[in-house]
N, C-alpha and C positions, 0 to 999 in steps of 0.2 A: 466334448467338445462339443456343444449346444447343436442342436441339433434346429435348422432352421426351416422354418414354414410359410409359405408363401400368402403374403397380405389377402384376404377378400376381397372380391371385386367388389369396390361399390359401386360401378358404375353402371350396374345390368339395367336394358330398359325392358329388354325384350320378356313378355313372359314364361318361353321356352327356358330361355338360359338362368332364370330364377328359378323354375321348378327344376332346373338339373344341378344347379349350387344344391339346392334345396336334398335333391338326390347324394348327396358325397356328406359322410357322418365326418366325426370331428377327428384330429389326427393329434394324438395326445404324447406328448413327446416326457420319457422319462423324466421322476421326479426323486429326488435324492436327499437323503432327510441324517439328521449327523448330529452329533456335541462337539462342541469344542474341549482345550484342555479347561475352560471356565465352567464348561457344565451347559455352556448357553449354547439353544434349539438351534438347529438351521436349516433353513429348506432350499432349495437348488437345486435348476434345470443342466447342472453339467455336471457331471461325474467329478467329487474331491477328488484331487490329484494328491492332496497332502494328508488325507484321510485313510488312515488305513482298518476303521470301525463307519458303515455309514450302512442305510439301511434305501432299500429301492423306496418311495413312501407310494407314488403313482405309478406304473408301468404303461410304457405305452400301449394305444390299441389300435389294430390297424385289422379296420370291422372288412364286410364284404362288399367287393365295387364289382360285379358283376352279374351280380343278382337288382332288378326293381321290383320295389313293395311300392302298393298303394298307402300315397298323403291323407287318405279320407277310412281308411276300414275301421281306423279304431274312435274316428269320432263321436259315435255317441257315451264310449268306455270317457275318453277323454270329459264330454260333459259331466259325467253323472259325477267323476272327480273332481268338476273344477266346483262343482254346485255344495258337493259336500263339504271341502277342503278351502273353500272359499279364495283362490286359485284362478286368474283368467283362464277361458281355456286357451289364448292364440298364446300364453303363456307356455304351458303344458305343451303343447305340440309344437315350439320351436324349439322345446330342451328336444322333446321325440326326435326333429327329424336331425338336429344335430347330432345328438348323443348317437341314433342305431339308424339314421337311416332309414327307421321302419320297419326297421328289422327287429323280428319277434327271438327271434333266434341268437341272437348278436351277444357275442362272447370275449370280451378283453383278455390279454395277457395276464392279468393281476386277476380274474375273476369277476368282473362285473358282468350283470347279465342283461337281456331283455334290454324292453324299450330304453328305459330310461335308466339301463346301464346301472342294476344296485349290488354291490357289493355283499357278498355271503354275509359279512359280520352284522348285517343292518334287518336280514329277512324276518329273524323274530319281532323283533322291537317295530318292526314294520308292518308284521302279519301277513309274510309274506312265506309261502307256502311254498309254490312253485315260477320262480322265477319266469321263466316263458309263457304264463299265462299272462296275455294281455293284460286282464282286470287286474290281476293280483299285482302284477307290475306298475303299472299308470301311477293305481289305488298307491301303492307306498312312494313310487315314487312320488306324486306329489303329495305326500303329507310328508314325508323328507323335503321337500323345497320349499313346503308351508313353514318347514320348524324352520329353513335356513333363514326366511325372507322376518320371521318371527323376532328372529335372533340380533338380526340386524337393522332391526327399527325398522324394516320396510323400504331400505336402500339394495334395490335391487342388483344393482354392479355387485355388490359384496355378498349379494344371498349367492347370483349366478358361477359366482369365483369361489366362494366355500364348495358348492355342491360339484364343480370341479374338482379342483385341488383339495377337498375338503377346509370344513371352518377351523383348524388351529392353525394350517399355515396363515390364512383371513388375520387371526388372531394375533399371530407371531410377528406380519408384518402390518398389523394396525390398518391397512385394505389391502385390493388388493394383490396378488403377489406377485413382484419381478419375475415371471416365467414365461415364455412369451407366448406359449401354447394355452395358458391359462388368458389371458387379455387378451388372444384371439379367438381361445373359446367364449370369451363375455360378448366382443365384438359382434360372432356369426352369431349366435342366438337371438341380441338385438336387434342384428339386422333382417334377419328370418320373422320375430316378430311385429317389426313395423312392417314388412310385404302382409302377413296375416292381419294384422291388424288394418291396412290399408284396402282389404277384401283384393287384391292382387291373384293370392292364391287359396288354396283351400284343406 
């Protein structure tokens, strides 16, 4: 059964409401991967009823909801990462807001860790020894984001979809995968980006 995610509220006018929304980390539905009898690779957010062999490609992430984390504590590190990797400050911060709600100890069921939710298989390539270290996590996550932006020739929506669902899924569907959670993720990051760029939040 496909998990339903409430549509992100675009009509928020008051800063207090906007900040509250920013503190709610993304909800990730399970994404399954399987090959059909012809060897074609499929990705779906609905558990395959007719397939005996399938793998959970991305596991749902349910972050902490009871704690509040500062939205400005990591601004200096974000600025350094933005300059080093040529990615705009507001975009990095938007991804952190949506991915972890600024919780440096966030862990997904799949094993993604830290502020930008980095998977263990990427630690070495991204130069991460401690995923809970804010500096290492933000630098590594921004590096990965830059690679996705470059891979998709600056098409931000595709880069964000790849950050969420993996580049394999984006390549497979030749666009944003038809996963509700991935489409919602892209919308939330872009909406948060507009908030930061408008100066309504810091």
